[in-house]
Short mmCIF file of the C-alpha atoms (twelve columns), coordinates in Angstrom:
data_MODEL
# 
_entry.id   MODEL 
# 
loop_
_atom_site.group_PDB 
_atom_site.id 
_atom_site.type_symbol 
_atom_site.label_atom_id 
_atom_site.label_alt_id 
_atom_site.label_comp_id 
_atom_site.label_asym_id 
_atom_site.label_seq_id 
_atom_site.Cartn_x 
_atom_site.Cartn_y 
_atom_site.Cartn_z 
_atom_site.pdbx_PDB_model_num 
ATOM 1  C CA . MET A 1  -8.744  -8.375  -8.634  1 
ATOM 2  C CA . ASP A 2  -8.349  -4.606  -8.608  1 
ATOM 3  C CA . GLU A 3  -5.235  -2.506  -8.102  1 
ATOM 4  C CA . PHE A 4  -5.180  0.182   -5.440  1 
ATOM 5  C CA . LEU A 5  -2.643  2.931   -4.836  1 
ATOM 6  C CA . VAL A 6  -2.025  2.745   -1.100  1 
ATOM 7  C CA . CYS A 7  0.055   4.616   1.437   1 
ATOM 8  C CA . TYR A 8  1.288   3.544   4.837   1 
ATOM 9  C CA . ASP A 9  1.898   6.676   6.911   1 
ATOM 10 C CA . TYR A 10 4.330   5.552   9.598   1 
ATOM 11 C CA . GLY A 11 4.456   8.888   11.370  1 
ATOM 12 C CA . SER A 12 7.542   10.605  9.972   1 
ATOM 13 C CA . GLY A 13 6.849   9.727   6.338   1 
ATOM 14 C CA . GLY A 14 4.893   7.457   4.082   1 
ATOM 15 C CA . LEU A 15 5.478   4.348   2.011   1 
ATOM 16 C CA . TRP A 16 3.537   3.938   -1.226  1 
ATOM 17 C CA . GLY A 17 2.626   0.874   -3.227  1 
ATOM 18 C CA . ILE A 18 0.194   -0.765  -5.582  1 
ATOM 19 C CA . LEU A 19 -1.879  -3.386  -3.788  1 
ATOM 20 C CA . THR A 20 -3.860  -6.003  -5.692  1 
ATOM 21 C CA . ALA A 21 -7.016  -6.974  -3.831  1 
ATOM 22 C CA . PRO A 22 -10.620 -7.966  -4.521  1 
ATOM 23 C CA . SER A 23 -12.034 -4.727  -3.069  1 
ATOM 24 C CA . GLU A 24 -11.342 -1.647  -0.980  1 
ATOM 25 C CA . ASP A 25 -13.241 -3.296  1.853   1 
ATOM 26 C CA . ALA A 26 -10.877 -6.282  1.750   1 
ATOM 27 C CA . VAL A 27 -7.891  -3.917  1.973   1 
ATOM 28 C CA . ARG A 28 -9.408  -2.035  4.907   1 
ATOM 29 C CA . ALA A 29 -10.305 -5.260  6.715   1 
ATOM 30 C CA . LYS A 30 -6.777  -6.664  6.547   1 
ATOM 31 C CA . TYR A 31 -4.740  -3.453  6.713   1 
ATOM 32 C CA . PRO A 32 -6.813  -0.670  8.317   1 
ATOM 33 C CA . GLU A 33 -3.619  1.379   8.707   1 
ATOM 34 C CA . LEU A 34 -3.413  1.913   4.938   1 
ATOM 35 C CA . THR A 35 -4.818  4.905   3.127   1 
ATOM 36 C CA . ILE A 36 -6.266  4.159   -0.292  1 
ATOM 37 C CA . ALA A 37 -5.590  7.060   -2.644  1 
ATOM 38 C CA . GLU A 38 -8.454  7.950   -4.959  1 
ATOM 39 C CA . VAL A 39 -6.057  9.788   -7.279  1 
ATOM 40 C CA . ARG A 40 -2.310  9.856   -7.738  1 
ATOM 41 C CA . PRO A 41 -0.706  12.664  -5.704  1 
ATOM 42 C CA . PRO A 42 0.551   15.570  -7.839  1 
ATOM 43 C CA . TRP A 43 4.166   15.012  -6.734  1 
ATOM 44 C CA . MET A 44 4.177   11.362  -7.935  1 
ATOM 45 C CA . ASP A 45 5.545   11.360  -11.467 1 
ATOM 46 C CA . ASP A 46 5.086   8.688   -14.146 1 
ATOM 47 C CA . GLU A 47 8.443   7.094   -13.356 1 
ATOM 48 C CA . HIS A 48 7.589   6.690   -9.670  1 
ATOM 49 C CA . ILE A 49 4.143   5.214   -10.307 1 
ATOM 50 C CA . GLY A 50 5.670   2.942   -12.943 1 
ATOM 51 C CA . GLN A 51 8.101   1.565   -10.366 1 
ATOM 52 C CA . LEU A 52 5.210   0.834   -8.002  1 
ATOM 53 C CA . TYR A 53 3.268   -0.974  -10.737 1 
ATOM 54 C CA . ALA A 54 6.395   -2.989  -11.603 1 
ATOM 55 C CA . GLU A 55 6.392   -4.511  -8.099  1 
ATOM 56 C CA . PRO A 56 2.775   -4.798  -6.980  1 
ATOM 57 C CA . LEU A 57 1.839   -6.185  -3.598  1 
ATOM 58 C CA . ARG A 58 -0.873  -8.806  -3.253  1 
ATOM 59 C CA . LEU A 59 -3.342  -8.809  -0.394  1 
ATOM 60 C CA . ASP A 60 -3.186  -12.549 0.253   1 
ATOM 61 C CA . ASP A 61 0.584   -13.009 -0.166  1 
ATOM 62 C CA . PRO A 62 2.953   -12.892 2.808   1 
ATOM 63 C CA . PRO A 63 3.699   -9.229  3.575   1 
ATOM 64 C CA . THR A 64 6.634   -7.667  1.741   1 
ATOM 65 C CA . GLY A 65 7.737   -4.086  1.212   1 
ATOM 66 C CA . LEU A 66 5.512   -1.542  2.881   1 
ATOM 67 C CA . LEU A 67 3.214   -4.292  4.157   1 
ATOM 68 C CA . ALA A 68 6.127   -5.917  5.997   1 
ATOM 69 C CA . ALA A 69 6.934   -2.536  7.577   1 
ATOM 70 C CA . LEU A 70 3.293   -2.089  8.567   1 
ATOM 71 C CA . VAL A 71 3.085   -5.546  10.160  1 
ATOM 72 C CA . ALA A 72 6.405   -4.988  12.014  1 
ATOM 73 C CA . ASP A 73 5.104   -1.681  13.389  1 
ATOM 74 C CA . ARG A 74 1.818   -3.343  14.325  1 
ATOM 75 C CA . GLU A 75 3.680   -6.022  16.296  1 
ATOM 76 C CA . ARG A 76 5.709   -3.397  18.202  1 
ATOM 77 C CA . THR A 77 2.630   -1.695  19.589  1 
# 
């Protein structure tokens, strides 16, 4: 499994997380709304990225955190 820095842009902001998945294609297939960041944004300091790594999301687990928000938004539309 690989770890991906992902962002869910919900329109008026974005939620960031670390998502563990077998591939970028697997992420895109399940959550096409996510952006996969190739590099950490300049504004994201070590403390922030450390917090994301401390609570990673897993592709095949029930959605929590930003994934739960994404799924809730998906169901509203």
